[in-house]
N, C-alpha and C positions, 0 to 999 in steps of 0.2 A: 721659225721660231719668233720671227721678228715680227710677221703679223698677231701672233698670239700679244706680246705685247702692248701692239696699239688699241688691238682688242678689249685688253682688261683696263687699257686706260681710259677709252671710251664708255665700256659699261660704269666703270667707278664715276667717271664726271656727268655722265646720263643720272647716275641717283643722287649724288652729292654737290650739286653747282651752287653756288650760293655765293653771297660774301666771304664767309669761311671757307669757302675751299682752299683742300689742300691737295697733294698728289699722294697717289697711291703709294707713292716709295717711303711717305712721310706720314702715313694712317697706321692707325693701330694694327696689330699683327691679326688680333680675330678678323679683322675687316679686309688684309689684305689676302686672308686666307678663304675668307667668304667670296672673294671674287676671283681667284686664282686658280684653287680646286675645282670649281665644278665647269670651268672654261678649260683646264687641264683634261678633265677625265672627258669630257666632249671630243676634245681633240682625240685623246686615244682610243675612244671607242670608234670614230671615224677611221683611223688609222686601221684597227682593227677589222673593220668590218667590210670597208670600203677598198676595192681592189685597184679600180681605175680611179686615182684620185686626178687623173688628167678632167672626166666627167663633172666632178664635182670644182674643180677652177674654170670649166668654161660656164660652167652654170653660175656662179657667184659674179663671175668678169660680166657676162652678160646684164646679170640683175643690177648691179653696181655700173654699168656704161648705160642703161637705160635710165636709170635714178641721174645721174650725170647728165643726161643729154635733153632729157624731155620732163623730168620732176622739179630739179632744182630750178633750173630757169626761170619757169613760170612761178614759184612760190617766190625765189627775192622779187619779180616785175610785181609781184601783189605786194611784196612786203612795203618795196620803196614809192610806189605809186598812189596815189590818193583815192585809189578806188575802193569802193567799201564792199565788203564781200556781201555782207545783208543789205543789198540794195532795195530788197522789197519791202523794206520799212520806212525808206524815203516817201516825201509824200509827191503825189505825180508821178510815181513808176511806170505805171499802167500807160499814162499817156505818152510818155517818152519812149515804152515798147511798142506800142501801137504805131508812132511814128517811124520809128526804127524799121518797123517789120511791113509797112507800107512802101518803105523807100528801097528795099531791096526786093520787097516781091514775094510770092507765096510760097 
């Protein structure tokens, strides 16, 4: 049940971010129900049809661990450093690439 509140809050924050963001507890009733009822229905369906929730927990745990270990650190590094993601739009990028390629070999 505790993870349900976190998921609901994150889903609400994903759709309603910005300067006028309010928490889901301060939202109107129809918005509160719009986010709560589908999430609750998904949880109920999972509880009814999946007999071994250990498999679900292991899959979700491994996916979140991979995200935390291998996806978020490079994304944070790209955000912090001055690396340009669209490097091919820079001038003379082919010369830089060829110099790098000849340095490390074929």
